[in-house]
C-alpha positions in Angstrom: 56.2 -30.3 -104.3 53.7 -32.9 -103.5 52.6 -32.1 -100.2 52.1 -27.9 -101.8 50.1 -29.9 -104.3 47.3 -31.7 -101.8 47.2 -29.1 -99.5 45.6 -26.5 -102.2 43.6 -29.3 -103.8 42.1 -30.1 -100.2 41.9 -26.3 -99.6 40.2 -26.0 -103.1 37.6 -28.8 -102.4 37.1 -26.9 -99.5 36.2 -24.3 -100.7 34.7 -25.1 -103.0 32.0 -27.8 -100.7 31.2 -24.4 -98.9 29.9 -22.5 -102.0 28.2 -25.6 -103.0 26.7 -26.2 -99.4 25.9 -22.2 -99.5 24.6 -22.1 -102.4 21.5 -25.2 -101.7 21.1 -23.0 -98.7 20.4 -19.7 -100.5 18.7 -21.8 -103.0 16.2 -23.9 -100.3 15.7 -20.1 -98.6 14.2 -18.8 -102.2 12.1 -21.8 -103.1 10.3 -21.1 -99.7 9.5 -17.8 -100.4 8.1 -18.8 -103.6 3.8 -19.0 -103.6 2.4 -22.1 -103.3 1.0 -24.2 -107.0 -2.5 -24.1 -108.1 -4.2 -23.5 -104.5 -7.2 -23.1 -107.0 -7.9 -24.2 -111.0 -9.6 -21.9 -112.1 -10.4 -18.1 -111.4 -14.2 -18.8 -110.7 -15.1 -21.5 -108.2 -18.3 -22.2 -108.6 -20.3 -18.7 -108.3 -17.5 -16.6 -106.4 -14.0 -15.8 -107.8 -10.8 -17.0 -106.4 -7.6 -15.9 -105.8 -6.2 -17.5 -108.9 -5.2 -14.4 -112.0 -4.3 -15.0 -115.4 -0.2 -14.1 -115.7 1.1 -11.2 -117.3 0.2 -11.2 -120.6 -2.4 -14.2 -120.9 -5.9 -14.7 -121.6 -8.5 -16.2 -119.3 -11.6 -17.1 -121.7 -14.5 -17.6 -118.9 -18.1 -19.5 -119.9 -20.5 -19.5 -117.2 -23.5 -21.1 -118.2 -26.6 -22.2 -115.8 -29.8 -24.2 -117.2 -33.2 -23.4 -115.7 -34.8 -25.4 -113.0 -35.5 -29.0 -113.0 -39.3 -28.7 -111.7 -40.2 -30.1 -115.2 -38.4 -33.1 -115.0 -37.4 -35.9 -117.8 -40.0 -33.0 -120.4 -37.3 -30.5 -120.5 -34.5 -33.0 -119.4 -34.2 -31.5 -115.8 -33.7 -28.2 -117.1 -31.6 -28.5 -120.1 -33.9 -28.0 -122.6 -35.5 -24.9 -120.3 -34.7 -21.4 -120.4 -31.0 -20.8 -119.8 -28.3 -17.8 -118.5 -24.9 -17.9 -119.8 -21.8 -15.3 -119.2 -18.8 -15.4 -121.4 -15.6 -13.0 -120.4 -12.4 -12.3 -121.1 -9.6 -11.6 -118.3 -5.8 -10.2 -118.7 -2.9 -10.2 -116.6 -1.6 -6.8 -116.7 1.3 -8.2 -114.4 1.2 -11.4 -112.2 -0.9 -10.1 -110.0 -3.1 -7.0 -111.1 -5.9 -8.8 -114.2 -9.0 -6.9 -115.5 -12.1 -8.9 -117.5 -15.1 -7.5 -119.7 -17.8 -9.7 -119.4 -21.8 -10.0 -121.0 -24.6 -11.6 -119.0 -27.7 -12.6 -121.0 -30.8 -12.9 -119.2 -30.4 -10.0 -117.2 -28.6 -7.8 -120.1 -25.7 -7.2 -118.3 -22.4 -5.8 -119.1 -19.5 -5.9 -116.4 -16.0 -4.6 -115.9 -14.0 -6.1 -113.6 -10.8 -6.7 -111.8 -8.7 -8.7 -109.4 -5.3 -7.8 -107.4 -3.6 -9.9 -105.3 -2.6 -8.1 -102.0 -0.8 -11.2 -100.8 0.6 -14.8 -102.1 0.4 -17.4 -99.2 4.0 -19.0 -99.6 5.3 -22.9 -99.6 7.4 -21.7 -96.1 4.4 -21.0 -94.5 5.9 -17.3 -94.5 2.4 -16.5 -95.6 -0.2 -18.9 -94.7 -2.7 -17.4 -96.5 -3.5 -15.7 -100.3 -5.6 -12.8 -99.7 -7.2 -11.1 -102.9 -9.6 -8.4 -103.7 -12.2 -8.4 -106.5 -13.8 -5.9 -107.8 -16.5 -5.0 -110.5 -18.9 -2.1 -112.2 -21.9 -3.4 -113.8 -24.0 -1.5 -116.6 -27.6 -2.6 -116.8 -28.4 -2.2 -120.6 -32.4 -3.0 -120.2 -35.2 -0.4 -121.9 -35.4 3.0 -119.2 -38.5 1.4 -118.9 -37.5 -1.1 -117.0 -35.9 1.4 -114.6 -38.7 2.2 -111.7 -40.0 4.7 -110.8 -39.8 5.8 -114.6 -40.6 9.5 -113.9 -36.9 10.1 -111.8 -34.7 7.5 -114.1 -31.3 8.6 -114.5 -28.6 6.6 -116.2 -26.3 5.7 -113.0 -29.5 3.9 -112.0 -28.5 1.4 -114.3 -25.0 0.8 -112.5 -23.9 -1.4 -109.8 -20.9 -2.0 -108.0 -19.2 -5.1 -105.9 -16.0 -5.4 -104.2 -14.9 -8.7 -102.4 -12.1 -9.9 -100.5 -10.7 -12.6 -101.1 -9.1 -15.1 -98.5 -8.0 -18.7 -99.2 -5.5 -21.3 -97.9 -4.5 -24.5 -99.9 -3.8 -26.8 -96.8 -2.2 -29.7 -98.7 -2.3 -31.3 -101.6 -6.3 -32.3 -101.3 -8.0 -29.9 -99.8 -7.6 -25.9 -100.5 -10.6 -23.1 -98.8 -11.8 -19.7 -99.4 -14.0 -17.5 -97.6 -14.8 -14.1 -99.2 -16.9 -11.2 -97.7 -18.8 -8.7 -100.0 -20.5 -6.0 -100.4 -22.4 -5.0 -103.2 -23.8 -1.2 -103.8 -26.9 -0.8 -106.1 -27.8 2.5 -107.9 -31.1 1.2 -108.1 -33.2 -1.8 -107.1 -36.1 -3.6 -108.6 -38.6 -2.5 -105.9 -38.9 -1.1 -102.0 -38.7 -4.6 -100.9 -35.0 -4.7 -101.9 -31.8 -2.1 -100.6 -29.2 -0.5 -102.3 -26.8 -1.4 -99.6 -25.8 -5.8 -99.6 -23.4 -7.4 -97.0 -22.9 -10.9 -97.7 -19.7 -13.8 -96.8 -19.4 -17.4 -99.0 -17.3 -20.1 -98.0 -15.9 -22.7 -100.6 -13.6 -25.0 -101.3 -11.9 -27.9 -103.5 -10.9 -31.7 -103.0 -8.5 -33.6 -104.9 -10.4 -36.8 -105.8 -7.6 -37.6 -108.4 -4.9 -36.6 -110.2 -6.8 -34.0 -112.1 -11.2 -34.3 -110.7 -11.8 -32.7 -107.9 -15.2 -31.8 -105.9 -16.2 -28.2 -105.4 -18.6 -26.4 -103.2 -19.9 -23.5 -102.3 -22.1 -21.5 -99.6 -23.1 -18.0 -100.1 -24.8 -16.1 -97.2 -26.7 -13.0 -97.6 -26.6 -10.9 -94.3 -28.6 -7.7 -95.6 -31.6 -7.7 -93.9 -35.3 -6.6 -96.3 -38.9 -7.6 -95.8 -37.7 -9.9 -98.4 -34.5 -11.7 -97.7 -31.9 -12.8 -100.7 -31.7 -16.3 -100.5 -28.7 -18.3 -99.9 -26.4 -19.9 -102.6 -25.5 -23.8 -102.4 -23.7 -25.5 -104.9 -22.3 -28.8 -105.1 -20.1 -29.7 -108.3 -17.3 -31.7 -110.2 -14.1 -29.9 -111.7 -11.3 -31.1 -114.0 -8.6 -29.1 -114.4 -5.8 -29.1 -116.7 -2.8 -26.0 -116.4 -5.0 -24.8 -119.9 -8.2 -25.9 -119.1 -11.2 -25.8 -116.2 -13.9 -27.9 -116.4 -17.0 -27.5 -113.5 -20.1 -29.3 -113.6 -22.4 -28.0 -111.0 -26.1 -27.9 -109.1 -26.9 -24.6 -107.8 -29.9 -22.8 -106.3 -28.4 -19.5 -108.1 -29.5 -18.7 -111.9 -28.0 -15.1 -111.7 -24.2 -15.3 -112.4 -23.3 -11.5 -112.0 -22.0 -11.2 -108.1 -24.3 -8.4 -107.1 -27.5 -10.3 -108.5 -26.7 -13.5 -107.0 -26.5 -11.5 -103.2 -29.7 -9.1 -103.8 -31.8 -11.1 -106.2 -31.9 -14.6 -105.4 -35.0 -16.3 -105.0 -34.3 -20.1 -105.0 -34.5 -21.0 -101.3 -32.0 -24.2 -101.3 -33.2 -25.6 -97.8 -36.7 -25.1 -98.3 -39.5 -26.2 -101.0 -39.1 -29.0 -104.3 -35.5 -29.7 -104.8 -36.5 -29.9 -108.2 -38.2 -26.4 -108.1 -35.1 -24.5 -106.3 -32.0 -25.9 -107.9 -30.3 -26.1 -111.6 -27.4 -27.3 -113.3 -24.6 -25.4 -114.9 -21.7 -25.6 -115.6 -18.5 -22.9 -116.2 -15.1 -23.7 -118.5 -12.5 -21.9 -118.1 -9.6 -21.4 -121.1 -6.2 -20.2 -120.5 -4.2 -18.8 -123.2 
């Protein structure tokens, strides 16, 4: 009787052990399929969006601010007292992969409707080595109609422009994340004959963690459209402080435009020519997640 009880006990322990091992292996496999966490801290790096989107049902507030150039030195605290540009936007997570947003920008009087779709998410196992998101917007210019030239051919559709971007990002480790962003912008109307309706470009950027929540962030944005007067590249370098609910980024950049197609088509500050204080400005981005 005792032997039967012992045999049954050993068999039960063996079956239970196999079940635990099988369950652990299944959990490990499932964990490997999970997406990596925190490729970036926010939906914006500096001038370009990242693969990060609000979770389903979550709201994200973006405040993007650019001061004036540093030309007047200490007289206006290196541009802080000069004319500035600001964009305020709200983004909402329809699902964990799809979000929509609405923003308003001050200087160029732009109202933008945007969307972002996470097509591929980088996994911890490496089965998906990169994250890929599609970003797009449609922008309405609300200037008085006399702003648009030639005046005699003005139509309401001339106020609209469009931006399409494919964001490819990879988190290499807990320190370094990089992204590349090919982009295409179409302007229904341009400011003058020296600009084009169709504009191409590519942006590179990344984040390198220093310690805890503090990181170095950087971007380079290269227009690829040929024109008599080419739009200049965008170059930016800054510091980011990120938490689970907030991200604060302060940086220097040579672009005072904030909306993507404006940066791509109309940037006149040359990061590699002329005086630094004439072409570069201080800026900051604030992201608050609800």
